[in-house]
C-alpha angles and dihedrals in degrees: 000000000000092000086049093055092048091053089050090053093049092049093051094053091051096049127085119254094255092051088046089064091050091045091050090056091051091050091050090050090053093049 
């Protein structure tokens, strides 16, 4: 689980702001 969160954080830092918003929605849906 910790590794998953790290990977997610890395993804978030490498994505554009617009994609970040969409990605956040996906993360919230997964939660």
